[in-house]
BADOTOR-889761 format. One record per residue: residue number from 1; residue in one letter; x, y, z of N, C-alpha, C in turn. Coordinates in Angstrom, 2 decimals, always signed. Example, Ala and Ser with C-alpha at 12.3 -4.5 7.8 and 13.67 -1.06 7.14 Angstrom:
<pts>
- 1 a +13.19 -5.69 +7.80 +12.30 -4.50 +7.80 +13.20 -3.30 +7.80
- 2 s +12.85 -2.25 +7.08 +13.67 -1.06 +7.14 +12.90 +0.03 +7.87
</pts>
This chain:
<pts>
- 1 m -3.70 -43.90 -303.69 -1.92 -43.52 -303.40 -2.08 -41.80 -302.52
- 2 a -1.15 -41.60 -301.96 -1.04 -40.92 -301.45 -0.42 -39.62 -301.80
- 3 a -0.70 -38.39 -302.33 +0.49 -37.62 -302.43 +2.24 -37.24 -301.82
- 4 v +2.77 -37.29 -302.28 +4.39 -37.03 -301.85 +4.51 -35.47 -300.94
- 5 d +4.97 -35.34 -299.89 +5.78 -34.09 -299.47 +6.59 -33.74 -300.09
- 6 l +6.35 -32.96 -300.90 +7.49 -32.25 -301.49 +8.50 -31.73 -300.52
- 7 t +8.23 -31.01 -299.59 +9.07 -30.39 -299.02 +10.53 -31.23 -298.13
- 8 t +10.16 -32.91 -298.69 +11.48 -33.99 -298.37 +12.11 -33.88 -299.84
- 9 h +11.94 -33.28 -300.78 +12.22 -33.80 -302.33 +13.37 -32.23 -302.20
- 10 p +14.50 -32.92 -302.29 +15.87 -31.50 -302.62 +15.79 -31.03 -303.92
- 11 g +15.21 -31.56 -304.92 +15.00 -30.92 -306.21 +13.64 -29.51 -306.10
- 12 h +12.46 -29.94 -305.44 +11.75 -28.95 -305.47 +12.34 -27.97 -304.80
- 13 l +12.96 -28.12 -303.53 +13.35 -27.26 -302.77 +14.45 -26.19 -303.84
- 14 a +15.29 -27.11 -304.16 +16.62 -26.56 -305.12 +15.79 -25.18 -306.03
- 15 r +15.03 -26.07 -306.85 +13.73 -25.30 -307.67 +13.46 -23.98 -307.12
- 16 r +12.39 -23.96 -306.08 +12.36 -23.08 -305.00 +13.39 -21.95 -304.31
- 17 l +14.26 -22.07 -304.65 +15.50 -21.70 -304.01 +15.83 -20.88 -305.40
- 18 q +16.26 -22.00 -306.31 +16.31 -20.82 -307.46 +15.54 -19.90 -308.17
- 19 q +14.28 -19.90 -307.68 +13.23 -19.27 -307.92 +13.33 -17.91 -307.11
- 20 a +13.87 -17.95 -306.27 +13.78 -16.94 -305.22 +14.93 -16.28 -305.71
- 21 h +16.22 -16.92 -305.85 +17.36 -15.95 -306.25 +17.01 -15.74 -307.68
- 22 y +16.42 -16.23 -308.17 +16.26 -15.11 -309.88 +15.00 -13.99 -309.72
- 23 l +14.54 -13.94 -308.71 +13.34 -12.66 -308.62 +14.55 -11.65 -307.72
- 24 l +15.31 -12.37 -306.45 +16.05 -11.10 -306.17 +17.46 -10.51 -307.23
- 25 w +18.13 -11.63 -307.69 +18.64 -11.26 -308.55 +18.54 -10.42 -309.50
- 26 n +16.98 -10.50 -310.35 +16.58 -9.59 -311.52 +15.80 -8.00 -310.47
- 27 t +15.60 -8.12 -309.25 +15.42 -6.57 -308.64 +16.30 -5.86 -307.96
- 28 m +17.55 -6.92 -308.14 +18.29 -6.42 -306.64 +19.88 -6.11 -307.33
- 29 v +20.23 -7.04 -308.89 +21.15 -6.93 -309.14 +21.52 -6.65 -310.81
- 30 s +20.50 -7.09 -311.24 +20.84 -6.81 -313.16 +19.90 -7.26 -313.69
- 31 e +19.16 -6.68 -314.58 +17.72 -7.29 -315.37 +19.10 -7.68 -316.93
- 32 e +19.76 -7.11 -316.82 +20.86 -7.43 -318.10 +21.97 -8.60 -318.05
- 33 i +22.45 -8.67 -317.01 +23.30 -9.51 -317.17 +22.89 -10.58 -315.81
- 34 t +23.29 -11.76 -316.51 +22.45 -13.32 -315.43 +23.45 -13.39 -314.70
- 35 s +22.70 -14.52 -313.68 +23.74 -14.92 -312.58 +25.24 -15.37 -313.42
- 36 p +24.49 -16.47 -314.26 +25.92 -17.44 -314.94 +27.08 -16.60 -315.52
- 37 q +25.99 -15.26 -316.19 +27.23 -13.88 -316.72 +27.68 -13.66 -315.68
- 38 f +27.29 -13.19 -314.84 +28.55 -12.95 -313.49 +29.35 -13.75 -313.23
- 39 a +29.07 -14.77 -313.49 +29.51 -16.04 -312.24 +31.12 -16.06 -313.71
- 40 v +31.08 -15.75 -314.92 +32.21 -15.78 -316.08 +32.78 -14.45 -315.66
- 41 l +32.31 -13.12 -315.63 +32.61 -11.72 -315.11 +34.08 -12.64 -313.87
- 42 n +33.33 -13.20 -312.89 +33.80 -13.50 -311.52 +35.11 -14.27 -311.65
- 43 t +35.39 -15.42 -312.55 +36.22 -16.29 -312.84 +37.54 -15.30 -313.64
- 44 l +37.08 -15.03 -314.51 +38.03 -14.24 -315.10 +38.72 -12.79 -314.50
- 45 v +37.91 -12.24 -313.46 +38.72 -11.46 -312.58 +39.20 -12.10 -311.87
- 46 a +39.24 -13.20 -311.45 +39.97 -14.11 -309.98 +41.52 -14.71 -311.28
- 47 e +40.68 -15.12 -312.21 +41.49 -16.03 -313.42 +41.80 -15.49 -315.02
- 48 p +42.33 -14.36 -315.44 +42.21 -13.30 -316.52 +43.00 -14.39 -317.34
- 49 g +42.33 -14.76 -318.60 +43.90 -15.21 -319.82 +42.33 -16.80 -319.87
- 50 l +42.05 -17.55 -319.16 +41.51 -18.90 -319.14 +40.66 -19.13 -320.54
- 51 d +40.73 -20.12 -321.08 +40.16 -20.35 -322.32 +38.39 -20.80 -321.83
- 52 q +37.81 -21.00 -323.21 +35.98 -20.71 -322.85 +35.93 -22.45 -322.24
- 53 r +36.65 -23.55 -322.28 +36.74 -24.79 -321.81 +37.03 -24.92 -320.26
- 54 t +37.89 -24.05 -320.04 +38.26 -24.02 -318.65 +37.06 -22.99 -318.07
- 55 v +37.00 -21.82 -318.10 +35.94 -21.30 -317.54 +34.87 -21.98 -317.23
- 56 g +34.11 -22.58 -318.20 +32.81 -23.40 -318.43 +33.14 -24.59 -317.13
- 57 e +34.37 -25.54 -316.55 +34.04 -25.93 -315.63 +34.26 -25.82 -314.58
- 58 r +35.02 -23.89 -314.48 +35.19 -23.17 -312.93 +33.26 -23.09 -312.85
- 59 v +32.76 -22.43 -313.92 +31.40 -21.91 -313.78 +30.31 -23.27 -313.32
- 60 g +30.52 -24.19 -313.81 +30.09 -25.51 -313.73 +28.51 -25.56 -315.26
- 61 l +29.61 -24.73 -315.81 +28.46 -24.51 -317.50 +28.98 -25.67 -318.41
- 62 d +27.42 -26.36 -319.13 +28.36 -27.14 -319.88 +28.80 -26.69 -321.08
- 63 r +29.18 -27.43 -322.41 +30.00 -26.66 -323.37 +28.99 -25.76 -324.02
- 64 s +27.88 -26.13 -324.56 +27.18 -25.13 -325.20 +26.55 -23.94 -324.49
- 65 t +26.22 -24.10 -323.43 +25.63 -22.94 -322.61 +26.85 -21.77 -322.14
- 66 i +28.31 -22.04 -321.88 +29.36 -21.89 -321.43 +29.10 -21.11 -323.01
- 67 a +29.50 -21.57 -324.20 +29.70 -20.76 -325.27 +28.88 -19.93 -325.49
- 68 e +27.39 -19.90 -325.39 +26.37 -19.05 -325.56 +26.70 -18.16 -324.60
- 69 v +27.21 -17.67 -323.55 +27.31 -16.93 -322.36 +28.40 -16.22 -322.80
- 70 i +29.71 -16.55 -323.44 +30.64 -16.25 -324.11 +30.14 -15.09 -324.80
- 71 s +29.72 -15.51 -326.10 +29.12 -14.92 -327.00 +28.34 -13.71 -326.67
- 72 r +27.68 -13.80 -325.73 +26.92 -12.87 -325.47 +27.29 -11.89 -324.65
- 73 l +28.22 -12.33 -323.71 +29.61 -11.28 -322.98 +30.78 -10.78 -323.94
- 74 t +30.72 -11.40 -325.61 +31.32 -10.52 -326.24 +30.57 -9.53 -326.57
- 75 r +29.58 -9.90 -327.36 +28.59 -8.76 -327.70 +28.44 -7.71 -327.48
- 76 r +28.47 -7.76 -325.59 +28.17 -6.48 -325.16 +29.51 -6.06 -324.43
- 77 e +30.83 -6.56 -325.25 +31.99 -5.68 -324.88 +32.34 -5.47 -323.51
- 78 l +32.07 -7.08 -322.77 +32.78 -7.24 -321.32 +33.76 -7.92 -321.58
- 79 i +33.69 -9.09 -322.60 +35.37 -9.52 -322.57 +35.44 -9.51 -324.11
- 80 d +36.59 -9.79 -324.21 +37.76 -10.23 -325.28 +38.17 -11.29 -325.38
- 81 k +38.27 -11.61 -326.50 +38.56 -12.93 -326.96 +40.32 -12.58 -327.27
- 82 v +41.34 -13.66 -327.23 +42.46 -13.16 -327.92 +43.36 -14.42 -327.92
- 83 r +44.11 -14.51 -329.15 +44.38 -16.01 -329.27 +45.42 -16.48 -328.28
- 84 d +45.26 -17.90 -328.27 +46.62 -18.31 -326.98 +47.72 -18.52 -327.83
- 85 p +49.05 -17.98 -327.97 +50.25 -17.59 -328.30 +50.66 -18.86 -328.42
- 86 q +50.64 -19.58 -327.63 +51.03 -21.10 -327.48 +50.43 -22.20 -328.55
- 87 d +48.79 -21.71 -328.47 +48.66 -22.38 -328.99 +47.27 -21.58 -330.05
- 88 g +47.34 -21.45 -331.39 +46.78 -20.77 -332.22 +45.23 -21.15 -332.62
- 89 r +45.15 -22.33 -331.82 +43.59 -22.91 -332.62 +42.61 -22.37 -331.26
- 90 r +43.22 -21.85 -329.96 +42.61 -21.56 -329.09 +42.67 -20.23 -328.77
- 91 s +41.44 -19.58 -328.00 +41.29 -18.37 -327.93 +41.31 -18.09 -325.89
- 92 l +41.99 -17.10 -326.10 +42.03 -16.93 -324.38 +40.76 -15.55 -324.01
- 93 l +40.26 -15.88 -323.07 +39.28 -14.64 -322.66 +39.95 -13.95 -321.48
- 94 r +39.70 -12.37 -321.84 +39.65 -11.45 -320.02 +39.00 -10.18 -320.31
- 95 l +38.65 -9.83 -319.48 +37.73 -8.67 -319.20 +37.94 -7.63 -319.91
- 96 t +37.41 -6.56 -320.56 +36.97 -5.24 -320.90 +37.50 -3.97 -319.81
- 97 p +37.80 -3.03 -320.39 +37.22 -1.75 -319.11 +36.14 -1.99 -318.29
- 98 e +35.08 -2.26 -319.67 +33.69 -2.20 -319.30 +33.66 -3.25 -318.34
- 99 g +33.80 -4.22 -318.91 +33.73 -5.87 -317.97 +34.03 -5.86 -316.47
- 100 l +35.14 -4.97 -316.56 +36.38 -4.77 -314.40 +34.91 -3.66 -314.13
- 101 r +34.48 -3.03 -314.43 +33.88 -1.97 -314.17 +32.15 -2.54 -313.80
- 102 t +31.39 -3.46 -314.90 +30.52 -4.30 -314.95 +30.65 -5.04 -313.45
- 103 h +31.90 -6.08 -313.57 +32.09 -6.50 -312.54 +32.07 -5.94 -310.98
- 104 k +32.64 -5.00 -311.07 +32.59 -4.25 -309.47 +31.38 -3.68 -309.33
- 105 k +30.29 -3.05 -309.92 +29.04 -2.72 -309.72 +28.59 -4.05 -309.29
- 106 l +28.67 -5.03 -310.05 +27.44 -6.40 -309.63 +28.00 -7.13 -308.67
- 107 t +29.51 -6.58 -307.88 +29.45 -7.29 -306.87 +29.08 -6.93 -305.98
- 108 v +29.16 -5.57 -305.36 +28.17 -5.02 -304.58 +26.94 -5.17 -304.42
- 109 r +26.21 -5.36 -305.24 +24.91 -5.68 -305.72 +24.65 -7.21 -304.98
- 110 t +25.82 -7.84 -305.43 +25.37 -9.52 -304.93 +25.45 -9.89 -303.60
- 111 a +26.77 -8.56 -303.33 +26.46 -9.03 -301.53 +25.28 -8.61 -300.92
- 112 r +24.60 -7.80 -301.31 +23.49 -6.81 -300.73 +22.13 -8.28 -300.82
- 113 m +22.18 -8.71 -302.31 +21.18 -9.36 -302.34 +21.42 -10.90 -301.80
- 114 n +22.65 -10.95 -301.17 +23.20 -13.04 -300.93 +22.54 -12.15 -299.19
- 115 q +22.75 -11.18 -298.67 +22.24 -10.89 -297.47 +20.54 -10.96 -297.71
- 116 v +20.01 -10.53 -298.20 +18.89 -10.57 -297.95 +18.09 -11.98 -298.38
- 117 l +18.72 -13.01 -299.46 +18.23 -14.14 -299.12 +18.78 -14.90 -298.18
- 118 l +19.91 -14.74 -297.77 +20.14 -15.69 -296.49 +19.42 -14.42 -295.31
- 119 g +18.91 -14.01 -294.89 +17.84 -13.13 -294.11 +17.86 -13.84 -292.87
- 120 p +17.01 -15.15 -293.22 +16.61 -15.95 -292.20 +17.55 -16.78 -291.55
- 121 l +18.66 -16.81 -291.89 +19.66 -17.41 -291.23 +20.61 -17.04 -290.57
- 122 d +21.02 -17.08 -289.13 +21.98 -16.45 -288.44 +23.53 -16.72 -289.18
- 123 g +24.28 -16.25 -288.41 +25.52 -16.47 -289.11 +26.51 -17.86 -288.75
- 124 a +25.96 -18.85 -287.84 +26.36 -20.27 -287.83 +25.47 -20.63 -288.78
- 125 e +24.00 -20.87 -288.89 +23.24 -21.31 -289.70 +24.06 -21.73 -291.25
- 126 q +23.99 -19.74 -291.29 +24.76 -19.92 -292.83 +25.93 -20.48 -293.07
- 127 t +27.19 -20.63 -292.23 +28.01 -21.67 -292.43 +27.51 -23.07 -292.48
- 128 v +26.82 -23.34 -291.72 +25.85 -24.95 -292.09 +25.25 -25.44 -293.40
- 129 f +24.60 -23.88 -293.72 +23.95 -24.24 -295.28 +24.61 -24.54 -296.06
- 130 f +26.11 -23.28 -296.52 +26.97 -23.12 -297.15 +27.69 -24.64 -297.16
- 131 d +28.22 -25.05 -295.97 +28.87 -26.47 -296.19 +28.21 -27.69 -296.45
- 132 l +26.63 -27.82 -296.22 +25.63 -28.32 -297.14 +25.82 -28.71 -298.42
- 133 i +25.23 -27.40 -298.82 +24.84 -26.89 -299.89 +26.03 -27.21 -300.50
- 134 q +27.23 -27.21 -300.67 +28.59 -27.65 -300.98 +29.11 -28.84 -301.13
- 135 r +28.30 -29.49 -299.91 +28.90 -30.92 -300.34 +27.96 -31.62 -301.22
- 136 v +26.79 -31.50 -301.31 +25.45 -31.29 -302.47 +26.21 -31.34 -303.85
- 137 c +26.44 -30.51 -303.40 +26.74 -29.97 -304.76 +28.37 -30.58 -305.77
- 138 d +29.03 -31.00 -305.01 +30.44 -31.68 -304.96 +29.89 -33.00 -305.54
- 139 a +28.94 -33.44 -304.79 +28.60 -34.69 -305.19 +27.93 -34.97 -306.20
- 140 a +27.11 -33.99 -306.86 +26.76 -34.03 -308.03 +27.17 -33.48 -308.99
- 141 e +28.47 -33.18 -308.79 +29.62 -33.24 -310.05 +29.94 -34.29 -310.44
- 142 g +30.16 -35.28 -309.69 +30.71 -36.47 -310.02 +29.65 -37.22 -310.50
- 143 l +28.17 -36.97 -310.70 +27.15 -37.43 -311.26 +27.20 -37.35 -313.02
- 144 r +27.86 -36.25 -313.28 +28.08 -35.93 -314.47 +28.71 -36.68 -315.58
- 145 n +29.97 -36.87 -314.73 +31.26 -37.94 -315.18 +31.57 -38.69 -314.50
- 146 p +30.84 -39.89 -313.96 +30.71 -40.55 -313.36 +32.37 -41.81 -313.59
- 147 a +33.01 -41.83 -313.00 +33.70 -43.12 -313.11 +33.53 -43.81 -313.30
- 148 e +32.13 -44.53 -313.03 +31.37 -45.50 -313.31 +30.08 -45.35 -313.89
- 149 p +29.67 -46.15 -314.68 +28.32 -46.05 -315.01 +27.16 -46.09 -313.99
- 150 l +26.25 -44.95 -313.93 +25.45 -45.43 -312.68 +24.45 -46.67 -312.86
- 151 t +23.98 -47.21 -311.87 +22.89 -48.14 -312.43 +22.12 -48.11 -311.17
- 152 a +20.81 -48.16 -311.56 +19.45 -48.01 -310.69 +19.49 -49.25 -309.87
- 153 t +18.77 -49.40 -308.81 +19.05 -50.16 -307.88 +17.49 -50.42 -307.40
- 154 q +16.77 -51.45 -307.64 +16.02 -51.45 -307.13 +15.54 -52.08 -305.37
- 155 p +14.78 -52.08 -304.46 +15.36 -52.20 -303.07 +15.00 -53.77 -302.86
- 156 g +15.43 -54.56 -302.50 +15.12 -56.01 -302.23 +13.96 -56.52 -302.72
</pts>
């Protein structure tokens, strides 16, 4: 049996891209705030006062992961939880002044990091890259909670 060409495996390439992103994030953006934590901060800049479940949906994190991210950001005093006046069982999230400052600082750094990460592509290629990767990600979201169960099919 011959070895497979991993350059034709999207999962392998996605992992390598994630490794490059992680390296650049830690060297150019932050060693303290992770990319998912930044995504939460960014979401709350765009939509202050969301609940934890909705923030998790916006950034593509499952319930246990978003709970841990929110807990860490709260401990770092970057976000606050306030009781929802319409539903006392629910907490709404907002950035603290320090959270806003952190978001602003990291936004500049992420822009620089993205320039480095996407440096091998020209502007038109970057547009195509984002379109293609967004389409794959959107389709993958449907695999999480499909309306119909997935079934494995064997070739004829």
